N, C-alpha and C positions, 0 to 999 in steps of 0.2 A: 603451630601454623598461624598464630596470631599475626605475625609479620606479613604473611601472605594476604590475610584479610585487610590489613591496613593498606597494603600496596594496591589492592583491588578496589578498596572502598566499599566492598560488599562481603557478605559471609561466604566466601569461596570455600573455606575449609569444610563447611557443611556438605557441599557438593562433592568434594574430594572424599569425605567420609562415606557418603552414599555410594560413590563409584568404587571405592575399595570393597565394599560389601558386594557390589554387582560383579566384580571380577574374581573375588576370592571366596565367596560363599555360594549358596545354593544356585543363584542364577548362572554362575560360571561364565559370565560375559556373553551369554547367548540366550535370548528369549524370543527367537524367531518363531518357534512353535507357540501359538497363542495360549496353549495350556501351561506353558512355563512362565508366562508374563506375570502371573500372580506372585511369583517368587521374588519380585522386585518391588517392595513397597517403599514409600517415603514417609518420614515424620518431619514435617517442614516448619514447625512452629517455635523452634528454640529461641530465635530472635524475631519471631513474627513470620507468618506464612508469606506475607507480601515480599519481604526481603529474600526469602528462599526462592520463590517463584520468579522474581525479577532476575536473580542470578542464574537460575537454571535455564531460563528462556534465552540466555545469551550463549549457551554452551552446547557443544556437540560431543558425542561419544568418540574418543580418540583412537580406539584400537578395536580389533576383532571384527566379527561379522557385521556389527552395527556401526563400523567406522564412518564418521561423517554424518550420521543421523542426529537429528535434534535429540537432546538428552531426554526430553519429555516422552519420546517415542518408546523408551524401554521401561517406563514406569507402569507397574501393573496394579497399584492400589495406593491411595493417599489416606493417611490416618489423621483425623481431626482429634486433637488432644486438648484443646482449650478454646475459649471464645464461643461464638455462636455457630450452631450447626448450619444455619442458612448462610451466614457470612462466609464460612469456609467453602461451601459449595459454589457460591457466587465468585469467589476469588479464583477457584480452579477454572471456572468457565471464562472468566476475564482473561486469564493467561493461556487459554487454549490447552489446558491439561484435561484431556478426555480420558478419565480413568475411574474405575470403581472407587467408592469412598467408604471408609470405615469410621464409625462413630465409637470412640473408645471410652466415653464417659457416660455409660448407661447405669443409672442408679435406681430407676423404677420403670414400670411399664409405660408411663407417659413419655419417657425418653425414647423408648423403642418406637413408639408411634410417631413422635416428632421427627426422628431420624429417618424413618421410612418415608414420611411425607416430603422430606427434603431430598430424597433420591438415594439415600444410603442403602447399601446392600450387604455391608459387613458390620459386625457389632462386637465391641469389646465389653462383654457382659460379665466379667469376673466379679465386679461389685454386686451386680444384680443377683447372680447365682450363688455368691459365696460370702464375701467379706463385708457386705454392706448391711448393717442392721436397719438402715432407713428403708431399704427395699421391702422389708417385711413389716415395719412399724414406722409410719411416717412421723411419729412423735420423737423418734430417736435421731441421734446425729451419727454421721459417719466418722469413723476413726481413720484418718489418713495413714496409709502404709507407704507413702512415697518417700524415697530417700534421694537426695540430690548431692552430687559431688560439689564441694565448695572450695576445695584446695587440691592442688596437684603438685607433687614433688617429683623431679627427675634427677636421679643420682644424688638424692638427699637434699636437693636444692629446690626451692619453690619456683615454679614457672613465672615468666614475666607477666603473662596474661592469665587471669583467674577465670574460672567458669562463671557464666552468667546465663540466667534463663528469664525470658520475659513472657513468652507465649503470646497468645492473641487475646488474653483476658485483661480486664481492668479491675482495679481495686474499688472498694465501695465509694471512695471519693472521686472516682472517675479517672484517676491516674493509671497509666499502664503499669502492669506488674513489673517488678524488678527484683529478682532473687539473686543474691550474691552473699559472700561471706560478710556477715554483719559486724565482725570484729575488726575489720580493716579501719584504718584511720579515715576521718571525715574527708580529708583532702584526696586521699586515694579513691574513696568511694565516688566522689564528685568526678574525678577523672575517668573512672570506669563507666559511670553513667553517661558522660559526654561521648565516650567512644562507642558505647552500646547504641546510643541514639543515632550516631553517624552510620553505623552498620545497618541499623534498622531502616534508615532512609535509603540505603542501597543505591547511592549515586555513584556510578562507576567512575573510577579514577583512570581507567584505561580504555582504549579503543577495543572494539569487540575482538579483533585479531590478537591483540596483545593479551587480553584477558584469557582467551583460549590457550595461548602459549603458556601463560602462567599456570593455568589449570592443568595442562598436560605435563608440564615439568614437575609440578608438585605431586601429582598423582603418580608419575613414573618413579619419583624418589621413594615414595612409601610403598609402592608395589615391589620395588627392588628389595627394600628392607624386609617386607613380609615374605617374599620368595626365598631370601637368604635364610630367614629363620626357619622356614619350612624344610629347606634342604638340610640345615644343621640338625633338625629334630628327626630327620628321616621320614617325614610324611610326604 
């Protein structure tokens, strides 16, 4: 979907991915019952939360009982996965996303208290309760168990666009994080960095109506593929 993002000038593929989950997984395209809304979370920080929220704010749900509703209306939780707890909460408020928040980087009791004070009601505390030595001994260091995809091949051939993760965090020298395949040629890395910065800026290359049409067409294409696979598998 990289070409779709380039055409939009925004990370539209991230919203397509979330809507595929909305229609094909637990939400089943219907969260009218408030008790079901929690089934539709978002993880918006891949290229920065601002870019995700900017893009989402321009889109509506294209099908089903929520057709025509602002996309933000079907979101039941927002997961903070990088950067500042307070900054994430402020961004959601700035873009009028009124949804429960989950703090997923809980390493110690002080993180629980800080998240609570920022209005978070959900906590990803796997590290705190299990795999974080630092939670029990502050002199120890955490061993990261994170694995990130850095190369994708389809039909035995590498995709044109490679996976990139920036998140909302910055490195020690103040530069935004930029996680990508480090074995790529310098010229290629520079081009990827420039493209990533453009998508992070999320300056729409299309009018709102045209962006919605591109979103709907892309989503329909992948929904059809998924439904065909389900039929073939007998599910």
